DRENDO-1510 file (C-alpha; in Angstrom, 1 decimal, always signed):
<recs>
REC; n; res; u; v; w
REC; 1; UNK; +11.9; +25.0; +12.3 .
REC; 2; UNK; +10.5; +23.2; +9.3 .
REC; 3; UNK; +10.9; +19.5; +8.5 .
REC; 4; UNK; +13.3; +19.4; +5.5 .
REC; 5; UNK; +10.9; +18.2; +2.8 .
REC; 6; UNK; +13.7; +16.3; +1.0 .
REC; 7; UNK; +14.8; +14.4; +4.1 .
REC; 8; UNK; +11.2; +13.7; +5.1 .
REC; 9; UNK; +10.4; +12.4; +1.6 .
REC; 10; UNK; +13.5; +10.2; +1.4 .
REC; 11; UNK; +13.0; +8.7; +4.9 .
REC; 12; UNK; +9.4; +7.8; +4.0 .
REC; 13; UNK; +10.4; +6.4; +0.7 .
REC; 14; UNK; +13.5; +4.4; +1.5 .
REC; 15; UNK; +14.6; +4.8; +5.1 .
REC; 16; UNK; +11.7; +3.2; +6.9 .
REC; 17; UNK; +10.4; -0.4; +6.8 .
REC; 18; UNK; +7.4; -1.0; +4.6 .
REC; 19; UNK; +5.4; -3.4; +6.6 .
REC; 20; UNK; +1.9; -4.8; +6.2 .
REC; 21; UNK; -0.3; -6.4; +8.8 .
REC; 22; UNK; +1.9; -9.1; +10.3 .
REC; 23; UNK; +2.1; -11.3; +13.3 .
REC; 24; UNK; -1.6; -10.9; +14.0 .
REC; 25; UNK; -2.8; -12.5; +17.2 .
REC; 26; UNK; -6.1; -12.7; +18.8 .
REC; 27; UNK; -6.5; -12.2; +22.6 .
REC; 28; UNK; -9.8; -13.1; +24.3 .
REC; 29; UNK; -10.7; -10.6; +27.0 .
REC; 30; UNK; -13.1; -11.9; +29.7 .
REC; 31; UNK; -15.2; -8.8; +29.7 .
REC; 32; UNK; -19.0; -8.6; +29.8 .
REC; 33; UNK; -19.2; -8.5; +26.0 .
REC; 34; UNK; -16.6; -11.2; +25.4 .
REC; 35; UNK; -14.9; -9.2; +22.7 .
REC; 36; UNK; -11.7; -10.2; +21.0 .
REC; 37; UNK; -8.9; -7.8; +20.4 .
REC; 38; UNK; -7.1; -8.0; +17.1 .
REC; 39; UNK; -3.5; -6.8; +17.3 .
REC; 40; UNK; -1.7; -6.0; +14.1 .
REC; 41; UNK; +1.9; -5.2; +13.2 .
REC; 42; UNK; +3.1; -2.0; +11.6 .
REC; 43; UNK; +1.1; -0.9; +8.6 .
REC; 44; UNK; +2.4; +1.1; +5.6 .
REC; 45; UNK; -0.3; +2.5; +3.3 .
REC; 46; UNK; +0.9; +4.2; +0.1 .
REC; 47; UNK; +0.0; +4.8; -3.6 .
REC; 48; UNK; -3.5; +3.4; -3.6 .
REC; 49; UNK; -6.6; +3.8; -1.4 .
REC; 50; UNK; -7.2; +0.1; -1.5 .
REC; 51; UNK; -4.1; -0.3; +0.7 .
REC; 52; UNK; -6.2; +1.1; +3.6 .
REC; 53; UNK; -7.8; -2.3; +3.9 .
REC; 54; UNK; -4.7; -3.5; +5.7 .
REC; 55; UNK; -6.3; -1.7; +8.7 .
REC; 56; UNK; -9.5; -3.7; +8.6 .
REC; 57; UNK; -10.4; -5.2; +11.9 .
REC; 58; UNK; -7.3; -4.0; +13.8 .
REC; 59; UNK; -8.0; -2.8; +17.4 .
REC; 60; UNK; -4.4; -2.2; +18.2 .
REC; 61; UNK; -1.5; -1.6; +15.9 .
REC; 62; UNK; +1.7; -2.7; +17.6 .
REC; 63; UNK; +4.0; -0.5; +15.6 .
REC; 64; UNK; +3.5; +2.4; +13.3 .
REC; 65; UNK; +0.8; +3.5; +10.8 .
REC; 66; UNK; +2.1; +5.5; +8.0 .
REC; 67; UNK; -0.2; +6.7; +5.2 .
REC; 68; UNK; +1.8; +8.4; +2.5 .
REC; 69; UNK; +2.0; +9.3; -1.2 .
REC; 70; UNK; -1.6; +8.5; -2.1 .
REC; 71; UNK; -1.6; +11.2; -4.8 .
REC; 72; UNK; -4.1; +9.9; -7.4 .
REC; 73; UNK; -7.1; +9.3; -5.2 .
REC; 74; UNK; -10.7; +10.5; -5.7 .
REC; 75; UNK; -12.7; +12.1; -3.0 .
REC; 76; UNK; -15.4; +9.4; -3.5 .
REC; 77; UNK; -12.9; +6.7; -2.5 .
REC; 78; UNK; -12.9; +8.0; +1.0 .
REC; 79; UNK; -16.6; +8.5; +1.5 .
REC; 80; UNK; -17.4; +5.1; +3.0 .
REC; 81; UNK; -13.9; +4.3; +4.4 .
REC; 82; UNK; -13.8; +3.9; +8.1 .
REC; 83; UNK; -11.9; +1.9; +10.8 .
REC; 84; UNK; -13.9; +2.3; +14.0 .
REC; 85; UNK; -12.2; -0.7; +15.5 .
REC; 86; UNK; -8.8; +1.0; +15.8 .
REC; 87; UNK; -8.2; +2.5; +19.2 .
REC; 88; UNK; -4.5; +2.3; +19.8 .
REC; 89; UNK; -1.2; +2.8; +17.9 .
REC; 90; UNK; +1.9; +1.9; +19.9 .
REC; 91; UNK; +4.5; +3.7; +17.9 .
REC; 92; UNK; +3.5; +6.6; +15.6 .
REC; 93; UNK; +1.0; +7.9; +13.0 .
REC; 94; UNK; +2.1; +9.7; +9.9 .
REC; 95; UNK; +0.0; +11.2; +7.1 .
REC; 96; UNK; +1.9; +12.7; +4.2 .
REC; 97; UNK; +0.6; +13.7; +0.7 .
REC; 98; UNK; -2.7; +11.9; +0.7 .
REC; 99; UNK; -4.9; +13.8; -1.8 .
REC; 100; UNK; -8.6; +14.3; -1.6 .
REC; 101; UNK; -8.8; +13.2; +2.0 .
REC; 102; UNK; -10.6; +16.0; +3.8 .
REC; 103; UNK; -11.3; +14.7; +7.3 .
REC; 104; UNK; -9.6; +12.1; +9.5 .
REC; 105; UNK; -12.5; +11.6; +11.9 .
REC; 106; UNK; -14.5; +9.3; +9.7 .
REC; 107; UNK; -11.3; +7.2; +9.2 .
REC; 108; UNK; -10.4; +6.9; +12.9 .
REC; 109; UNK; -13.4; +7.8; +15.0 .
REC; 110; UNK; -12.2; +5.8; +18.0 .
REC; 111; UNK; -8.5; +6.3; +17.9 .
REC; 112; UNK; -7.7; +7.0; +21.6 .
REC; 113; UNK; -4.0; +6.8; +22.2 .
REC; 114; UNK; -0.7; +7.0; +20.4 .
REC; 115; UNK; +1.9; +5.5; +22.7 .
REC; 116; UNK; +5.2; +6.7; +21.0 .
REC; 117; UNK; +7.2; +3.6; +21.9 .
REC; 118; UNK; +9.3; +4.2; +18.8 .
REC; 119; UNK; +9.3; +7.6; +17.2 .
REC; 120; UNK; +9.8; +9.2; +13.7 .
REC; 121; UNK; +12.4; +12.0; +14.1 .
REC; 122; UNK; +11.2; +12.4; +17.7 .
REC; 123; UNK; +7.5; +12.6; +16.6 .
REC; 124; UNK; +4.7; +10.3; +17.3 .
REC; 125; UNK; +2.0; +12.2; +15.3 .
REC; 126; UNK; +2.9; +13.9; +12.0 .
REC; 127; UNK; +0.4; +15.4; +9.6 .
REC; 128; UNK; +2.4; +17.1; +6.8 .
REC; 129; UNK; +1.7; +18.4; +3.3 .
REC; 130; UNK; -1.9; +17.2; +3.3 .
REC; 131; UNK; -3.2; +19.7; +0.7 .
REC; 132; UNK; -6.9; +18.7; +0.8 .
REC; 133; UNK; -7.3; +18.1; +4.6 .
REC; 134; UNK; -9.8; +20.5; +6.1 .
REC; 135; UNK; -10.3; +19.1; +9.6 .
REC; 136; UNK; -8.4; +16.7; +11.8 .
REC; 137; UNK; -11.5; +15.4; +13.5 .
REC; 138; UNK; -9.6; +13.0; +15.8 .
REC; 139; UNK; -12.2; +13.6; +18.5 .
REC; 140; UNK; -11.4; +10.4; +20.5 .
REC; 141; UNK; -7.7; +11.1; +20.7 .
REC; 142; UNK; -7.0; +11.5; +24.4 .
REC; 143; UNK; -3.2; +11.0; +24.8 .
REC; 144; UNK; +0.1; +11.1; +22.9 .
REC; 145; UNK; +2.1; +9.4; +25.6 .
REC; 146; UNK; +5.6; +9.9; +24.2 .
REC; 147; UNK; +7.1; +12.0; +21.5 .
REC; 148; UNK; +6.0; +15.3; +19.9 .
REC; 149; UNK; +3.2; +16.3; +17.5 .
REC; 150; UNK; +3.9; +18.2; +14.2 .
REC; 151; UNK; +1.1; +19.5; +12.0 .
REC; 152; UNK; +2.5; +21.6; +9.2 .
REC; 153; UNK; +2.0; +22.7; +5.6 .
REC; 154; UNK; -1.6; +21.7; +5.3 .
REC; 155; UNK; -3.0; +24.7; +3.3 .
REC; 156; UNK; -6.7; +23.9; +3.7 .
REC; 157; UNK; -6.6; +22.7; +7.4 .
REC; 158; UNK; -8.7; +24.4; +10.0 .
REC; 159; UNK; -9.4; +23.6; +13.7 .
REC; 160; UNK; -5.8; +23.0; +14.4 .
REC; 161; UNK; -5.7; +25.8; +16.9 .
REC; 162; UNK; -8.8; +24.8; +18.8 .
REC; 163; UNK; -7.3; +21.7; +20.3 .
REC; 164; UNK; -5.3; +21.8; +23.5 .
REC; 165; UNK; -2.2; +19.9; +22.3 .
REC; 166; UNK; -0.4; +20.5; +25.6 .
REC; 167; UNK; -3.1; +18.5; +27.3 .
REC; 168; UNK; -2.9; +15.6; +24.8 .
REC; 169; UNK; +0.9; +15.3; +24.7 .
REC; 170; UNK; +2.6; +14.2; +27.9 .
REC; 171; UNK; +5.6; +16.4; +27.4 .
REC; 172; UNK; +3.6; +19.2; +25.9 .
REC; 173; UNK; +5.8; +19.3; +22.8 .
REC; 174; UNK; +4.1; +20.2; +19.5 .
REC; 175; UNK; +4.6; +22.3; +16.4 .
REC; 176; UNK; +1.6; +23.6; +14.4 .
REC; 177; UNK; +2.3; +26.0; +11.6 .
REC; 178; UNK; +1.9; +27.0; +8.0 .
REC; 179; UNK; -1.7; +25.7; +7.7 .
REC; 180; UNK; -4.7; +27.7; +6.7 .
REC; 181; UNK; -5.0; +31.1; +8.4 .
REC; 182; UNK; -7.4; +30.4; +11.3 .
REC; 183; UNK; -9.1; +33.8; +10.7 .
REC; 184; UNK; -10.4; +32.4; +7.4 .
REC; 185; UNK; -11.7; +29.2; +9.0 .
REC; 186; UNK; -15.3; +28.5; +10.1 .
REC; 187; UNK; -16.2; +29.6; +13.6 .
REC; 188; UNK; -16.0; +27.0; +16.5 .
REC; 189; UNK; -19.4; +28.3; +17.8 .
REC; 190; UNK; -21.0; +24.9; +17.2 .
REC; 191; UNK; -18.7; +23.3; +19.6 .
REC; 192; UNK; -19.3; +26.1; +22.1 .
REC; 193; UNK; -23.0; +25.6; +21.8 .
REC; 194; UNK; -22.6; +21.9; +22.5 .
REC; 195; UNK; -20.9; +22.7; +25.8 .
REC; 196; UNK; -17.8; +20.6; +25.0 .
REC; 197; UNK; -14.5; +20.5; +26.8 .
REC; 198; UNK; -12.8; +23.9; +26.2 .
REC; 199; UNK; -10.1; +23.8; +23.6 .
REC; 200; UNK; -11.1; +20.4; +22.3 .
REC; 201; UNK; -13.0; +21.4; +19.2 .
REC; 202; UNK; -11.8; +19.2; +16.3 .
REC; 203; UNK; -14.1; +20.4; +13.6 .
REC; 204; UNK; -17.5; +21.7; +12.5 .
REC; 205; UNK; -19.7; +18.7; +13.3 .
REC; 206; UNK; -21.2; +17.9; +16.7 .
REC; 207; UNK; -19.1; +14.7; +17.2 .
REC; 208; UNK; -15.9; +16.8; +16.8 .
REC; 209; UNK; -16.5; +18.3; +20.2 .
REC; 210; UNK; -15.1; +15.9; +22.8 .
REC; 211; UNK; -17.0; +15.9; +26.1 .
REC; 212; UNK; -14.9; +14.8; +29.1 .
REC; 213; UNK; -16.3; +11.8; +31.0 .
REC; 214; UNK; -18.1; +12.7; +34.2 .
REC; 215; UNK; -16.2; +12.1; +37.4 .
REC; 216; UNK; -16.6; +8.5; +38.4 .
REC; 217; UNK; -18.0; +7.5; +35.1 .
REC; 218; UNK; -14.8; +5.6; +34.1 .
REC; 219; UNK; -12.1; +3.9; +36.1 .
REC; 220; UNK; -8.9; +5.8; +36.7 .
REC; 221; UNK; -7.0; +3.4; +34.6 .
REC; 222; UNK; -9.2; +4.0; +31.5 .
REC; 223; UNK; -8.3; +6.1; +28.5 .
REC; 224; UNK; -10.8; +7.6; +26.1 .
REC; 225; UNK; -14.1; +6.3; +27.6 .
REC; 226; UNK; -15.7; +3.2; +28.9 .
REC; 227; UNK; -18.9; +1.2; +29.1 .
REC; 228; UNK; -19.0; +1.4; +32.8 .
REC; 229; UNK; -17.0; +2.3; +36.0 .
REC; 230; UNK; -15.0; -0.9; +36.3 .
REC; 231; UNK; -11.4; -1.5; +35.2 .
REC; 232; UNK; -12.6; -4.2; +32.8 .
REC; 233; UNK; -14.9; -1.8; +31.0 .
REC; 234; UNK; -12.3; +0.6; +29.5 .
REC; 235; UNK; -12.0; +1.2; +25.8 .
REC; 236; UNK; -8.2; +1.6; +26.2 .
REC; 237; UNK; -5.9; +1.2; +29.2 .
REC; 238; UNK; -3.6; +3.9; +30.5 .
REC; 239; UNK; -1.1; +1.3; +31.5 .
REC; 240; UNK; -1.5; -2.4; +30.7 .
REC; 241; UNK; -4.2; -4.9; +30.0 .
REC; 242; UNK; -4.2; -8.1; +32.0 .
REC; 243; UNK; -6.8; -10.8; +31.5 .
REC; 244; UNK; -9.3; -8.2; +30.1 .
REC; 245; UNK; -8.7; -5.8; +33.0 .
REC; 246; UNK; -6.7; -2.5; +33.1 .
REC; 247; UNK; -3.9; -2.7; +35.7 .
REC; 248; UNK; -0.9; -0.7; +36.7 .
REC; 249; UNK; +1.6; -3.4; +35.7 .
REC; 250; UNK; +1.7; -7.1; +35.0 .
REC; 251; UNK; +1.7; -9.4; +38.1 .
REC; 252; UNK; +5.2; -9.8; +39.3 .
REC; 253; UNK; +5.1; -13.5; +39.9 .
REC; 254; UNK; +2.9; -14.5; +37.0 .
REC; 255; UNK; +5.5; -15.3; +34.4 .
REC; 256; UNK; +3.9; -12.5; +32.3 .
REC; 257; UNK; +5.3; -9.3; +30.8 .
REC; 258; UNK; +4.2; -6.4; +28.6 .
REC; 259; UNK; +6.0; -6.8; +25.3 .
REC; 260; UNK; +7.7; -4.1; +23.3 .
REC; 261; UNK; +8.3; -4.1; +19.6 .
REC; 262; UNK; +11.5; -5.8; +18.9 .
REC; 263; UNK; +11.7; -7.5; +22.3 .
REC; 264; UNK; +9.1; -10.3; +21.9 .
REC; 265; UNK; +10.0; -13.3; +24.1 .
REC; 266; UNK; +13.7; -12.5; +24.6 .
REC; 267; UNK; +13.4; -10.5; +27.9 .
REC; 268; UNK; +12.5; -12.3; +31.0 .
REC; 269; UNK; +10.0; -10.7; +33.5 .
REC; 270; UNK; +12.8; -10.3; +36.0 .
REC; 271; UNK; +14.9; -8.2; +33.6 .
REC; 272; UNK; +12.1; -6.4; +31.9 .
REC; 273; UNK; +11.7; -4.1; +35.0 .
REC; 274; UNK; +15.2; -2.8; +34.8 .
REC; 275; UNK; +15.4; -2.5; +31.1 .
REC; 276; UNK; +12.2; -0.7; +30.4 .
REC; 277; UNK; +11.1; +1.1; +33.6 .
REC; 278; UNK; +13.0; +4.2; +32.6 .
REC; 279; UNK; +10.8; +4.8; +29.6 .
REC; 280; UNK; +7.8; +2.9; +31.1 .
REC; 281; UNK; +7.8; +0.7; +28.1 .
REC; 282; UNK; +6.9; -2.3; +30.3 .
REC; 283; UNK; +3.5; -0.6; +30.9 .
REC; 284; UNK; +2.4; -0.2; +27.4 .
REC; 285; UNK; +1.4; -3.6; +26.1 .
REC; 286; UNK; -1.0; -6.4; +27.0 .
REC; 287; UNK; +0.5; -8.8; +29.6 .
REC; 288; UNK; +1.2; -12.1; +27.9 .
REC; 289; UNK; +2.2; -15.4; +29.4 .
REC; 290; UNK; +5.6; -16.8; +28.4 .
REC; 291; UNK; +6.3; -20.5; +27.9 .
REC; 292; UNK; +9.5; -22.1; +28.9 .
REC; 293; UNK; +11.2; -20.9; +25.7 .
REC; 294; UNK; +10.2; -17.4; +26.3 .
REC; 295; UNK; +7.6; -17.1; +23.5 .
REC; 296; UNK; +3.9; -16.4; +23.6 .
</recs>
């Protein structure tokens, strides 16, 4: 079943909020490198390549990233465009009708997880009608934790069938169709030579072949790699981040909770468990301390 192009277009044009980077906060993580995490709100990029600068410096986007209707771009405008800081999107990622963009890897080389807290038509990753896209190249993408994947109507796209989407999506739901005939695409022999994880070949270059971490190299609560074996050395947490360390959940008696979009500061830690545990929303954001008025 195809996405109705008219409905899709209208939803993107009128039906969804057009948000820029908002509510940016900085959280200091007491890790060895003493890095700061920049958390940005939903980001809507459209019409001009310069709008990509909204993503600059964002480590986590609490919300969606939609990149749509950039139809007058030149290939040269994308050559030095990269956002290696971005590792996590909490809602969904959409790319629709962005001309002259051939690879996503250089844009998002470290994007590790799409949480799917809020979905777009039941999808958390949509790549649709990208006529010049040749490779996905999202070699760091480890998990789509909620929602489905749809990659459709990208006439030049290859290496869509050499990725194990069932392994990436928690539910195993995805639709990939009406892209370039894979028999006309380059061979994935380069990835095979590099001894990468089977069915994780994202493109023709060496970095497009994701190698799984060695057993014991990263903590069990890490996603997408680490700098060492401890829970405070993860690139991204499977569950929540508390004081710079990946944990299963926020401390019960700490007066802290993991926030969800649209529920900042208006749910107490005692009720958050009951409201969000069904969808595990309480596990998807950094733990933040509440003051007496319920705000961070």
